[in-house]
PDB file with SEQRES, HELIX, SHEET and CRYST1 records, atoms N, CA, C and O in Angstrom:
SEQRES   1 A   72  UNK UNK UNK UNK UNK UNK UNK UNK UNK UNK UNK UNK UNK          
SEQRES   2 A   72  UNK UNK UNK UNK UNK UNK UNK UNK UNK UNK UNK UNK UNK          
SEQRES   3 A   72  UNK UNK UNK UNK UNK UNK UNK UNK UNK UNK UNK UNK UNK          
SEQRES   4 A   72  UNK UNK UNK UNK UNK UNK UNK UNK UNK UNK UNK UNK UNK          
SEQRES   5 A   72  UNK UNK UNK UNK UNK UNK UNK UNK UNK UNK UNK UNK UNK          
SEQRES   6 A   72  UNK UNK UNK UNK UNK UNK UNK                                  
HELIX    1 AA1 UNK A    6  UNK A    8  5                                   3    
HELIX    2 AA2 UNK A   20  UNK A   33  1                                  14    
HELIX    3 AA3 UNK A   53  UNK A   62  1                                  10    
SHEET    1 AA1 4 UNK A   2  UNK A   3  0                                        
SHEET    2 AA1 4 UNK A  66  UNK A  70 -1                                        
SHEET    3 AA1 4 UNK A  41  UNK A  43  1                                        
SHEET    4 AA1 4 UNK A  49  UNK A  51 -1                                        
CRYST1    1.000    1.000    1.000  90.00  90.00  90.00 P 1           1          
ATOM      1  N   UNK A   1     257.445   9.961  45.387  1.00  0.00           N  
ATOM      2  CA  UNK A   1     258.086  10.923  46.255  1.00  0.00           C  
ATOM      3  C   UNK A   1     257.052  11.445  47.247  1.00  0.00           C  
ATOM      4  O   UNK A   1     255.846  11.393  47.005  1.00  0.00           O  
ATOM      5  N   UNK A   2     257.552  11.945  48.358  1.00  0.00           N  
ATOM      6  CA  UNK A   2     256.676  12.477  49.399  1.00  0.00           C  
ATOM      7  C   UNK A   2     257.261  13.774  49.951  1.00  0.00           C  
ATOM      8  O   UNK A   2     258.477  13.967  49.965  1.00  0.00           O  
ATOM      9  N   UNK A   3     256.374  14.657  50.406  1.00  0.00           N  
ATOM     10  CA  UNK A   3     256.824  15.907  51.027  1.00  0.00           C  
ATOM     11  C   UNK A   3     255.731  16.478  51.926  1.00  0.00           C  
ATOM     12  O   UNK A   3     254.543  16.208  51.754  1.00  0.00           O  
ATOM     13  N   UNK A   4     256.181  17.276  52.889  1.00  0.00           N  
ATOM     14  CA  UNK A   4     255.274  18.083  53.713  1.00  0.00           C  
ATOM     15  C   UNK A   4     255.424  19.560  53.353  1.00  0.00           C  
ATOM     16  O   UNK A   4     254.838  20.424  54.005  1.00  0.00           O  
ATOM     17  N   UNK A   5     256.208  19.844  52.320  1.00  0.00           N  
ATOM     18  CA  UNK A   5     256.412  21.223  51.886  1.00  0.00           C  
ATOM     19  C   UNK A   5     255.243  21.618  50.977  1.00  0.00           C  
ATOM     20  O   UNK A   5     255.375  21.668  49.754  1.00  0.00           O  
ATOM     21  N   UNK A   6     254.118  21.892  51.596  1.00  0.00           N  
ATOM     22  CA  UNK A   6     252.871  22.170  50.872  1.00  0.00           C  
ATOM     23  C   UNK A   6     252.958  23.425  50.015  1.00  0.00           C  
ATOM     24  O   UNK A   6     252.242  23.544  49.021  1.00  0.00           O  
ATOM     25  N   UNK A   7     253.817  24.353  50.384  1.00  0.00           N  
ATOM     26  CA  UNK A   7     253.885  25.623  49.667  1.00  0.00           C  
ATOM     27  C   UNK A   7     254.431  25.481  48.250  1.00  0.00           C  
ATOM     28  O   UNK A   7     254.277  26.396  47.441  1.00  0.00           O  
ATOM     29  N   UNK A   8     255.062  24.357  47.935  1.00  0.00           N  
ATOM     30  CA  UNK A   8     255.587  24.146  46.583  1.00  0.00           C  
ATOM     31  C   UNK A   8     254.474  23.903  45.565  1.00  0.00           C  
ATOM     32  O   UNK A   8     254.624  24.233  44.389  1.00  0.00           O  
ATOM     33  N   UNK A   9     253.369  23.333  46.009  1.00  0.00           N  
ATOM     34  CA  UNK A   9     252.289  22.947  45.106  1.00  0.00           C  
ATOM     35  C   UNK A   9     251.494  24.163  44.631  1.00  0.00           C  
ATOM     36  O   UNK A   9     251.246  25.099  45.391  1.00  0.00           O  
ATOM     37  N   UNK A  10     251.105  24.127  43.370  1.00  0.00           N  
ATOM     38  CA  UNK A  10     250.374  25.234  42.749  1.00  0.00           C  
ATOM     39  C   UNK A  10     249.088  24.672  42.138  1.00  0.00           C  
ATOM     40  O   UNK A  10     249.104  23.643  41.462  1.00  0.00           O  
ATOM     41  N   UNK A  11     247.992  25.356  42.383  1.00  0.00           N  
ATOM     42  CA  UNK A  11     246.723  24.953  41.787  1.00  0.00           C  
ATOM     43  C   UNK A  11     246.587  25.538  40.388  1.00  0.00           C  
ATOM     44  O   UNK A  11     247.067  26.637  40.111  1.00  0.00           O  
ATOM     45  N   UNK A  12     245.934  24.798  39.521  1.00  0.00           N  
ATOM     46  CA  UNK A  12     245.696  25.227  38.152  1.00  0.00           C  
ATOM     47  C   UNK A  12     244.262  25.729  38.019  1.00  0.00           C  
ATOM     48  O   UNK A  12     243.363  25.249  38.709  1.00  0.00           O  
ATOM     49  N   UNK A  13     244.054  26.688  37.136  1.00  0.00           N  
ATOM     50  CA  UNK A  13     242.702  27.167  36.848  1.00  0.00           C  
ATOM     51  C   UNK A  13     241.876  26.072  36.180  1.00  0.00           C  
ATOM     52  O   UNK A  13     240.646  26.121  36.191  1.00  0.00           O  
ATOM     53  N   UNK A  14     242.556  25.084  35.599  1.00  0.00           N  
ATOM     54  CA  UNK A  14     241.867  23.981  34.932  1.00  0.00           C  
ATOM     55  C   UNK A  14     241.414  22.887  35.903  1.00  0.00           C  
ATOM     56  O   UNK A  14     240.640  22.009  35.522  1.00  0.00           O  
ATOM     57  N   UNK A  15     241.891  22.932  37.163  1.00  0.00           N  
ATOM     58  CA  UNK A  15     241.452  21.954  38.150  1.00  0.00           C  
ATOM     59  C   UNK A  15     239.957  22.108  38.371  1.00  0.00           C  
ATOM     60  O   UNK A  15     239.409  23.209  38.309  1.00  0.00           O  
ATOM     61  N   UNK A  16     239.305  20.968  38.633  1.00  0.00           N  
ATOM     62  CA  UNK A  16     237.874  21.067  38.927  1.00  0.00           C  
ATOM     63  C   UNK A  16     237.674  21.766  40.264  1.00  0.00           C  
ATOM     64  O   UNK A  16     238.599  21.877  41.069  1.00  0.00           O  
ATOM     65  N   UNK A  17     236.467  22.230  40.483  1.00  0.00           N  
ATOM     66  CA  UNK A  17     236.136  22.968  41.690  1.00  0.00           C  
ATOM     67  C   UNK A  17     236.347  22.100  42.931  1.00  0.00           C  
ATOM     68  O   UNK A  17     236.015  20.914  42.934  1.00  0.00           O  
ATOM     69  N   UNK A  18     236.900  22.702  43.982  1.00  0.00           N  
ATOM     70  CA  UNK A  18     237.116  21.988  45.235  1.00  0.00           C  
ATOM     71  C   UNK A  18     235.771  21.793  45.923  1.00  0.00           C  
ATOM     72  O   UNK A  18     235.003  22.738  46.104  1.00  0.00           O  
ATOM     73  N   UNK A  19     235.504  20.546  46.302  1.00  0.00           N  
ATOM     74  CA  UNK A  19     234.264  20.217  47.011  1.00  0.00           C  
ATOM     75  C   UNK A  19     234.626  19.832  48.436  1.00  0.00           C  
ATOM     76  O   UNK A  19     235.341  18.857  48.670  1.00  0.00           O  
ATOM     77  N   UNK A  20     234.121  20.610  49.378  1.00  0.00           N  
ATOM     78  CA  UNK A  20     234.429  20.401  50.789  1.00  0.00           C  
ATOM     79  C   UNK A  20     234.064  18.999  51.237  1.00  0.00           C  
ATOM     80  O   UNK A  20     234.817  18.379  51.989  1.00  0.00           O  
ATOM     81  N   UNK A  21     232.923  18.483  50.791  1.00  0.00           N  
ATOM     82  CA  UNK A  21     232.494  17.137  51.186  1.00  0.00           C  
ATOM     83  C   UNK A  21     233.505  16.090  50.731  1.00  0.00           C  
ATOM     84  O   UNK A  21     233.761  15.120  51.444  1.00  0.00           O  
ATOM     85  N   UNK A  22     234.073  16.281  49.559  1.00  0.00           N  
ATOM     86  CA  UNK A  22     235.062  15.335  49.041  1.00  0.00           C  
ATOM     87  C   UNK A  22     236.329  15.380  49.886  1.00  0.00           C  
ATOM     88  O   UNK A  22     236.880  14.337  50.237  1.00  0.00           O  
ATOM     89  N   UNK A  23     236.790  16.579  50.212  1.00  0.00           N  
ATOM     90  CA  UNK A  23     237.991  16.724  51.045  1.00  0.00           C  
ATOM     91  C   UNK A  23     237.753  16.079  52.412  1.00  0.00           C  
ATOM     92  O   UNK A  23     238.629  15.382  52.923  1.00  0.00           O  
ATOM     93  N   UNK A  24     236.584  16.302  53.007  1.00  0.00           N  
ATOM     94  CA  UNK A  24     236.278  15.717  54.311  1.00  0.00           C  
ATOM     95  C   UNK A  24     236.255  14.196  54.253  1.00  0.00           C  
ATOM     96  O   UNK A  24     236.747  13.536  55.168  1.00  0.00           O  
ATOM     97  N   UNK A  25     235.691  13.636  53.195  1.00  0.00           N  
ATOM     98  CA  UNK A  25     235.648  12.173  53.043  1.00  0.00           C  
ATOM     99  C   UNK A  25     237.060  11.601  52.897  1.00  0.00           C  
ATOM    100  O   UNK A  25     237.374  10.559  53.473  1.00  0.00           O  
ATOM    101  N   UNK A  26     237.902  12.282  52.132  1.00  0.00           N  
ATOM    102  CA  UNK A  26     239.281  11.826  51.956  1.00  0.00           C  
ATOM    103  C   UNK A  26     240.049  11.957  53.268  1.00  0.00           C  
ATOM    104  O   UNK A  26     240.851  11.085  53.603  1.00  0.00           O  
ATOM    105  N   UNK A  27     239.813  13.031  54.010  1.00  0.00           N  
ATOM    106  CA  UNK A  27     240.472  13.200  55.306  1.00  0.00           C  
ATOM    107  C   UNK A  27     240.104  12.063  56.253  1.00  0.00           C  
ATOM    108  O   UNK A  27     240.957  11.555  56.981  1.00  0.00           O  
ATOM    109  N   UNK A  28     238.844  11.669  56.242  1.00  0.00           N  
ATOM    110  CA  UNK A  28     238.399  10.562  57.092  1.00  0.00           C  
ATOM    111  C   UNK A  28     239.138   9.275  56.705  1.00  0.00           C  
ATOM    112  O   UNK A  28     239.599   8.530  57.571  1.00  0.00           O  
ATOM    113  N   UNK A  29     239.243   9.028  55.415  1.00  0.00           N  
ATOM    114  CA  UNK A  29     239.950   7.846  54.931  1.00  0.00           C  
ATOM    115  C   UNK A  29     241.429   7.905  55.303  1.00  0.00           C  
ATOM    116  O   UNK A  29     241.998   6.912  55.757  1.00  0.00           O  
ATOM    117  N   UNK A  30     242.051   9.075  55.110  1.00  0.00           N  
ATOM    118  CA  UNK A  30     243.476   9.222  55.427  1.00  0.00           C  
ATOM    119  C   UNK A  30     243.735   9.087  56.916  1.00  0.00           C  
ATOM    120  O   UNK A  30     244.793   8.601  57.317  1.00  0.00           O  
ATOM    121  N   UNK A  31     242.796   9.505  57.735  1.00  0.00           N  
ATOM    122  CA  UNK A  31     242.940   9.365  59.176  1.00  0.00           C  
ATOM    123  C   UNK A  31     243.005   7.886  59.552  1.00  0.00           C  
ATOM    124  O   UNK A  31     243.750   7.496  60.450  1.00  0.00           O  
ATOM    125  N   UNK A  32     242.225   7.077  58.861  1.00  0.00           N  
ATOM    126  CA  UNK A  32     242.185   5.639  59.142  1.00  0.00           C  
ATOM    127  C   UNK A  32     243.333   4.878  58.488  1.00  0.00           C  
ATOM    128  O   UNK A  32     243.915   3.983  59.101  1.00  0.00           O  
ATOM    129  N   UNK A  33     243.663   5.232  57.232  1.00  0.00           N  
ATOM    130  CA  UNK A  33     244.578   4.417  56.440  1.00  0.00           C  
ATOM    131  C   UNK A  33     245.858   5.140  55.992  1.00  0.00           C  
ATOM    132  O   UNK A  33     246.762   4.504  55.451  1.00  0.00           O  
ATOM    133  N   UNK A  34     245.942   6.435  56.209  1.00  0.00           N  
ATOM    134  CA  UNK A  34     247.075   7.203  55.710  1.00  0.00           C  
ATOM    135  C   UNK A  34     246.881   7.549  54.243  1.00  0.00           C  
ATOM    136  O   UNK A  34     245.816   7.313  53.673  1.00  0.00           O  
ATOM    137  N   UNK A  35     247.905   8.101  53.648  1.00  0.00           N  
ATOM    138  CA  UNK A  35     247.859   8.454  52.227  1.00  0.00           C  
ATOM    139  C   UNK A  35     247.997   7.151  51.448  1.00  0.00           C  
ATOM    140  O   UNK A  35     249.028   6.486  51.543  1.00  0.00           O  
ATOM    141  N   UNK A  36     246.988   6.780  50.688  1.00  0.00           N  
ATOM    142  CA  UNK A  36     246.970   5.479  50.024  1.00  0.00           C  
ATOM    143  C   UNK A  36     248.027   5.428  48.927  1.00  0.00           C  
ATOM    144  O   UNK A  36     247.985   6.198  47.967  1.00  0.00           O  
ATOM    145  N   UNK A  37     248.964   4.515  49.086  1.00  0.00           N  
ATOM    146  CA  UNK A  37     250.036   4.319  48.120  1.00  0.00           C  
ATOM    147  C   UNK A  37     249.439   3.929  46.778  1.00  0.00           C  
ATOM    148  O   UNK A  37     248.488   3.150  46.712  1.00  0.00           O  
ATOM    149  N   UNK A  38     249.999   4.469  45.727  1.00  0.00           N  
ATOM    150  CA  UNK A  38     249.499   4.175  44.382  1.00  0.00           C  
ATOM    151  C   UNK A  38     248.506   5.200  43.873  1.00  0.00           C  
ATOM    152  O   UNK A  38     248.057   5.110  42.730  1.00  0.00           O  
ATOM    153  N   UNK A  39     248.155   6.175  44.701  1.00  0.00           N  
ATOM    154  CA  UNK A  39     247.242   7.256  44.301  1.00  0.00           C  
ATOM    155  C   UNK A  39     247.912   8.612  44.542  1.00  0.00           C  
ATOM    156  O   UNK A  39     247.387   9.440  45.287  1.00  0.00           O  
ATOM    157  N   UNK A  40     249.072   8.839  43.912  1.00  0.00           N  
ATOM    158  CA  UNK A  40     249.787  10.094  44.167  1.00  0.00           C  
ATOM    159  C   UNK A  40     249.098  11.294  43.529  1.00  0.00           C  
ATOM    160  O   UNK A  40     248.292  11.157  42.609  1.00  0.00           O  
ATOM    161  N   UNK A  41     249.435  12.461  44.036  1.00  0.00           N  
ATOM    162  CA  UNK A  41     249.032  13.706  43.399  1.00  0.00           C  
ATOM    163  C   UNK A  41     249.944  13.860  42.185  1.00  0.00           C  
ATOM    164  O   UNK A  41     251.165  13.758  42.311  1.00  0.00           O  
ATOM    165  N   UNK A  42     249.372  14.101  41.032  1.00  0.00           N  
ATOM    166  CA  UNK A  42     250.154  14.250  39.809  1.00  0.00           C  
ATOM    167  C   UNK A  42     250.441  15.723  39.570  1.00  0.00           C  
ATOM    168  O   UNK A  42     249.538  16.560  39.584  1.00  0.00           O  
ATOM    169  N   UNK A  43     251.734  16.026  39.348  1.00  0.00           N  
ATOM    170  CA  UNK A  43     252.144  17.418  39.164  1.00  0.00           C  
ATOM    171  C   UNK A  43     253.081  17.541  37.970  1.00  0.00           C  
ATOM    172  O   UNK A  43     253.632  16.555  37.480  1.00  0.00           O  
ATOM    173  N   UNK A  44     253.245  18.776  37.517  1.00  0.00           N  
ATOM    174  CA  UNK A  44     254.241  19.069  36.483  1.00  0.00           C  
ATOM    175  C   UNK A  44     255.569  19.380  37.175  1.00  0.00           C  
ATOM    176  O   UNK A  44     255.638  19.436  38.402  1.00  0.00           O  
ATOM    177  N   UNK A  45     256.616  19.581  36.382  1.00  0.00           N  
ATOM    178  CA  UNK A  45     257.922  19.942  36.941  1.00  0.00           C  
ATOM    179  C   UNK A  45     257.864  21.275  37.684  1.00  0.00           C  
ATOM    180  O   UNK A  45     258.705  21.559  38.537  1.00  0.00           O  
ATOM    181  N   UNK A  46     256.858  22.091  37.350  1.00  0.00           N  
ATOM    182  CA  UNK A  46     256.686  23.398  38.005  1.00  0.00           C  
ATOM    183  C   UNK A  46     255.794  23.291  39.247  1.00  0.00           C  
ATOM    184  O   UNK A  46     255.401  24.314  39.809  1.00  0.00           O  
ATOM    185  N   UNK A  47     255.470  22.068  39.682  1.00  0.00           N  
ATOM    186  CA  UNK A  47     254.648  21.784  40.851  1.00  0.00           C  
ATOM    187  C   UNK A  47     253.171  22.135  40.667  1.00  0.00           C  
ATOM    188  O   UNK A  47     252.438  22.268  41.647  1.00  0.00           O  
ATOM    189  N   UNK A  48     252.734  22.284  39.421  1.00  0.00           N  
ATOM    190  CA  UNK A  48     251.330  22.557  39.122  1.00  0.00           C  
ATOM    191  C   UNK A  48     250.538  21.259  39.272  1.00  0.00           C  
ATOM    192  O   UNK A  48     250.873  20.255  38.644  1.00  0.00           O  
ATOM    193  N   UNK A  49     249.500  21.271  40.092  1.00  0.00           N  
ATOM    194  CA  UNK A  49     248.699  20.076  40.321  1.00  0.00           C  
ATOM    195  C   UNK A  49     247.852  19.783  39.088  1.00  0.00           C  
ATOM    196  O   UNK A  49     247.033  20.603  38.671  1.00  0.00           O  
ATOM    197  N   UNK A  50     248.062  18.602  38.511  1.00  0.00           N  
ATOM    198  CA  UNK A  50     247.308  18.155  37.341  1.00  0.00           C  
ATOM    199  C   UNK A  50     246.125  17.300  37.787  1.00  0.00           C  
ATOM    200  O   UNK A  50     245.036  17.391  37.220  1.00  0.00           O  
ATOM    201  N   UNK A  51     246.345  16.471  38.804  1.00  0.00           N  
ATOM    202  CA  UNK A  51     245.287  15.604  39.332  1.00  0.00           C  
ATOM    203  C   UNK A  51     245.571  15.348  40.802  1.00  0.00           C  
ATOM    204  O   UNK A  51     246.714  15.109  41.193  1.00  0.00           O  
ATOM    205  N   UNK A  52     244.520  15.400  41.616  1.00  0.00           N  
ATOM    206  CA  UNK A  52     244.667  15.081  43.032  1.00  0.00           C  
ATOM    207  C   UNK A  52     244.580  16.259  43.971  1.00  0.00           C  
ATOM    208  O   UNK A  52     245.085  16.195  45.092  1.00  0.00           O  
ATOM    209  N   UNK A  53     243.945  17.342  43.533  1.00  0.00           N  
ATOM    210  CA  UNK A  53     243.871  18.520  44.392  1.00  0.00           C  
ATOM    211  C   UNK A  53     243.103  18.246  45.685  1.00  0.00           C  
ATOM    212  O   UNK A  53     243.411  18.836  46.721  1.00  0.00           O  
ATOM    213  N   UNK A  54     242.102  17.353  45.637  1.00  0.00           N  
ATOM    214  CA  UNK A  54     241.365  17.013  46.857  1.00  0.00           C  
ATOM    215  C   UNK A  54     242.245  16.200  47.807  1.00  0.00           C  
ATOM    216  O   UNK A  54     242.226  16.429  49.016  1.00  0.00           O  
ATOM    217  N   UNK A  55     243.019  15.245  47.265  1.00  0.00           N  
ATOM    218  CA  UNK A  55     243.948  14.464  48.088  1.00  0.00           C  
ATOM    219  C   UNK A  55     245.007  15.376  48.702  1.00  0.00           C  
ATOM    220  O   UNK A  55     245.364  15.224  49.870  1.00  0.00           O  
ATOM    221  N   UNK A  56     245.504  16.321  47.908  1.00  0.00           N  
ATOM    222  CA  UNK A  56     246.498  17.269  48.400  1.00  0.00           C  
ATOM    223  C   UNK A  56     245.946  18.054  49.590  1.00  0.00           C  
ATOM    224  O   UNK A  56     246.594  18.135  50.634  1.00  0.00           O  
ATOM    225  N   UNK A  57     244.755  18.631  49.436  1.00  0.00           N  
ATOM    226  CA  UNK A  57     244.175  19.446  50.509  1.00  0.00           C  
ATOM    227  C   UNK A  57     243.903  18.627  51.760  1.00  0.00           C  
ATOM    228  O   UNK A  57     244.108  19.111  52.873  1.00  0.00           O  
ATOM    229  N   UNK A  58     243.443  17.388  51.592  1.00  0.00           N  
ATOM    230  CA  UNK A  58     243.182  16.525  52.744  1.00  0.00           C  
ATOM    231  C   UNK A  58     244.474  16.245  53.502  1.00  0.00           C  
ATOM    232  O   UNK A  58     244.511  16.346  54.728  1.00  0.00           O  
ATOM    233  N   UNK A  59     245.528  15.894  52.778  1.00  0.00           N  
ATOM    234  CA  UNK A  59     246.823  15.617  53.413  1.00  0.00           C  
ATOM    235  C   UNK A  59     247.362  16.872  54.103  1.00  0.00           C  
ATOM    236  O   UNK A  59     247.873  16.802  55.220  1.00  0.00           O  
ATOM    237  N   UNK A  60     247.246  18.000  53.440  1.00  0.00           N  
ATOM    238  CA  UNK A  60     247.714  19.264  54.022  1.00  0.00           C  
ATOM    239  C   UNK A  60     246.961  19.577  55.308  1.00  0.00           C  
ATOM    240  O   UNK A  60     247.576  19.936  56.313  1.00  0.00           O  
ATOM    241  N   UNK A  61     245.638  19.446  55.287  1.00  0.00           N  
ATOM    242  CA  UNK A  61     244.824  19.711  56.478  1.00  0.00           C  
ATOM    243  C   UNK A  61     245.214  18.801  57.641  1.00  0.00           C  
ATOM    244  O   UNK A  61     245.182  19.218  58.799  1.00  0.00           O  
ATOM    245  N   UNK A  62     245.584  17.553  57.329  1.00  0.00           N  
ATOM    246  CA  UNK A  62     245.948  16.585  58.365  1.00  0.00           C  
ATOM    247  C   UNK A  62     247.422  16.688  58.778  1.00  0.00           C  
ATOM    248  O   UNK A  62     247.838  16.102  59.778  1.00  0.00           O  
ATOM    249  N   UNK A  63     248.200  17.437  57.998  1.00  0.00           N  
ATOM    250  CA  UNK A  63     249.616  17.592  58.305  1.00  0.00           C  
ATOM    251  C   UNK A  63     250.441  16.357  57.994  1.00  0.00           C  
ATOM    252  O   UNK A  63     251.474  16.119  58.620  1.00  0.00           O  
ATOM    253  N   UNK A  64     249.981  15.565  57.019  1.00  0.00           N  
ATOM    254  CA  UNK A  64     250.735  14.372  56.637  1.00  0.00           C  
ATOM    255  C   UNK A  64     251.423  14.593  55.295  1.00  0.00           C  
ATOM    256  O   UNK A  64     251.081  15.511  54.549  1.00  0.00           O  
ATOM    257  N   UNK A  65     252.391  13.743  55.003  1.00  0.00           N  
ATOM    258  CA  UNK A  65     253.123  13.877  53.754  1.00  0.00           C  
ATOM    259  C   UNK A  65     252.222  13.643  52.552  1.00  0.00           C  
ATOM    260  O   UNK A  65     251.358  12.766  52.559  1.00  0.00           O  
ATOM    261  N   UNK A  66     252.445  14.448  51.520  1.00  0.00           N  
ATOM    262  CA  UNK A  66     251.742  14.301  50.254  1.00  0.00           C  
ATOM    263  C   UNK A  66     252.584  13.396  49.367  1.00  0.00           C  
ATOM    264  O   UNK A  66     253.755  13.676  49.111  1.00  0.00           O  
ATOM    265  N   UNK A  67     251.977  12.308  48.901  1.00  0.00           N  
ATOM    266  CA  UNK A  67     252.659  11.471  47.924  1.00  0.00           C  
ATOM    267  C   UNK A  67     252.381  12.077  46.558  1.00  0.00           C  
ATOM    268  O   UNK A  67     251.231  12.351  46.214  1.00  0.00           O  
ATOM    269  N   UNK A  68     253.453  12.289  45.767  1.00  0.00           N  
ATOM    270  CA  UNK A  68     253.266  12.929  44.468  1.00  0.00           C  
ATOM    271  C   UNK A  68     254.157  12.282  43.414  1.00  0.00           C  
ATOM    272  O   UNK A  68     255.143  11.612  43.720  1.00  0.00           O  
ATOM    273  N   UNK A  69     253.773  12.508  42.171  1.00  0.00           N  
ATOM    274  CA  UNK A  69     254.536  12.019  41.040  1.00  0.00           C  
ATOM    275  C   UNK A  69     254.641  13.137  40.008  1.00  0.00           C  
ATOM    276  O   UNK A  69     253.647  13.789  39.689  1.00  0.00           O  
ATOM    277  N   UNK A  70     255.840  13.356  39.490  1.00  0.00           N  
ATOM    278  CA  UNK A  70     256.052  14.398  38.483  1.00  0.00           C  
ATOM    279  C   UNK A  70     255.837  13.787  37.109  1.00  0.00           C  
ATOM    280  O   UNK A  70     256.477  12.801  36.744  1.00  0.00           O  
ATOM    281  N   UNK A  71     254.918  14.392  36.345  1.00  0.00           N  
ATOM    282  CA  UNK A  71     254.655  13.934  34.983  1.00  0.00           C  
ATOM    283  C   UNK A  71     255.711  14.447  34.036  1.00  0.00           C  
ATOM    284  O   UNK A  71     256.168  15.583  34.163  1.00  0.00           O  
ATOM    285  N   UNK A  72     256.095  13.632  33.102  1.00  0.00           N  
ATOM    286  CA  UNK A  72     257.079  14.037  32.083  1.00  0.00           C  
ATOM    287  C   UNK A  72     256.395  14.741  30.938  1.00  0.00           C  
ATOM    288  O   UNK A  72     257.054  15.156  29.985  1.00  0.00           O  
TER     289      UNK A  72                                                      
END                                                                             
């Protein structure tokens, strides 16, 4: 699934610390290739980000759709 509704996503206290250099590197990659299919942001049914917070922030900064998958 994909969305530009960034406000639905929620960060978890358990997420690792956001590293600006990582977000910038991902933004550079996304600028060239887009959001790489097969590497979705993993979330719960409550939109809590389980994995992919750096990918989420990069996509949000670029204004592109976030590819995500809801974990069961």
